[in-house]
Structure formats: structure tokens, C-alpha cells
C-alpha positions in Angstrom: 0.3 0.3 0.1 2.8 2.5 1.0 4.4 1.9 -2.4 1.1 2.6 -4.5 0.7 6.3 -2.4 4.4 6.8 -3.7 3.1 6.5 -6.9 0.4 8.6 -6.5 2.2 11.3 -5.1 5.4 10.7 -8.0 2.4 10.9 -10.3 1.1 13.8 -9.0 3.9 16.0 -9.0 5.2 15.3 -12.4 1.4 15.7 -14.1 1.0 19.0 -12.3 4.4 19.9 -13.2 3.4 19.2 -16.7 0.5 21.2 -16.6 2.2 24.3 -14.6 4.8 24.3 -17.6 2.6 24.1 -20.3 -0.1 26.2 -19.3 2.5 28.7 -18.4 3.5 28.4 -22.5 -0.5 28.2 -23.5 -0.3 31.8 -21.2 2.7 33.3 -23.7 2.4 31.9 -26.6 -0.5 32.1 -27.3 -3.5 33.4 -25.2 -1.3 36.8 -24.3 -0.4 37.8 -27.8 -4.2 37.3 -28.7 -4.9 39.7 -26.0 -2.2 42.4 -27.0 -4.6 42.7 -30.7 -7.8 43.7 -29.1 -9.7 43.4 -26.0 -12.1 40.0 -26.3 -14.5 39.5 -22.9 -13.7 35.9 -23.8 -9.8 35.9 -24.0 -9.5 38.4 -20.6 -11.7 35.1 -19.1 -9.9 32.5 -20.4 -6.4 34.1 -19.1 -7.9 34.9 -15.6 -9.2 31.3 -15.0 -5.2 29.9 -16.6 -3.7 32.0 -14.0 -5.9 30.6 -11.1 -5.3 27.4 -12.2 -1.7 28.1 -12.8 -1.1 29.2 -9.1 -3.3 26.2 -7.0 -1.4 23.4 -9.2 2.1 25.3 -9.1 1.3 25.3 -5.2 0.3 21.2 -5.5 3.4 20.4 -7.2 5.9 21.9 -4.8 3.9 20.7 -1.9 3.5 17.2 -3.3 7.4 17.5 -4.0 7.7 18.4 -0.2 6.2 15.2 0.4 7.8 13.2 -1.7 11.9 14.3 0.1 10.4 13.5 3.4 8.7 9.7 2.3 12.3 9.1 0.6 15.4 10.0 1.9 14.4 13.3 3.9 15.7 16.6 4.3 19.4 16.4 5.2 20.5 14.1 2.7 18.7 16.1 -0.1 20.7 19.0 1.2 23.7 17.4 1.3 24.0 17.1 -2.5 24.9 19.6 -5.4 22.0 18.9 -6.9 19.1 19.6 -3.5 21.5 22.3 -2.6 20.4 23.6 -6.3 17.7 23.0 -7.2 16.8 24.5 -3.6 18.3 27.4 -4.4 16.6 27.7 -7.5 13.2 27.3 -5.3 13.7 29.9 -3.0 14.5 32.1 -5.9 10.7 31.4 -7.7 9.8 31.4 -3.9 10.3 35.2 -3.8 10.0 36.3 -7.4 6.6 34.8 -7.3 5.7 36.9 -3.8 6.5 39.8 -5.7 4.5 39.1 -8.4 1.8 37.7 -6.9 -1.3 40.5 -7.0 -4.1 40.8 -9.2 -4.2 41.0 -13.1 -6.6 42.8 -14.7 -6.9 42.6 -18.3 -9.4 45.6 -18.5 -8.8 48.7 -19.4 -10.9 50.9 -16.7 -10.5 54.2 -18.0 
């Protein structure tokens, strides 16, 4: 049973990361350029929904990653390796960056 739970957590982490990265690609390469051509209420709602989904998906992905660390070798061995220090440094950078960017985005012109 514990192997199934571990597999389920890994699966959720990988699927969440794929949705997270793919959603940002969708937003950056399709939705935002189309919004630049002119305001469209449907695209505005789609962009806002995409941003909300990506926020929850990113949080879930990082949370499941922390659970994976605790269920496998633990934080002591994670930070002892160069990969662990490198990844944790990148994650710290992401947390700081997204805390500055975590504000409501309005695509509407309120003039």
C-alpha cells in the first residue's frame, strides 16, 4: 500500500509540473499575444482562469515535491547533495519572485 501511495504522489507531482509548465506556455505563446491584438471578453476570462489554475497547480506541485522528499531520503540527504542545494536554491528564487508578482492582474481598461 505504501508503494502505491508513493507512486500516486510521484504521479501527481509530475502531472502537476507538466500542467504548470504547459499552462505557462499556453499563456505566453497564445493567450497573451491574442489579447495584445484587442480586448476580447472570452480571452480575458480564459487568461484569468488559466492564471488561477496555474497558481493552484504550482502550489500542489511544490507541496507534493516536499512530500516526496520526506517520504524518500529526507531533507538531510537532500541538502547534502549538490543537486539538492541547486534545486532548493532555484525554488527559493521562485518563491521570492512569485511573492513579488502575486498581485491581481487586470486585463480590463478602466478608463
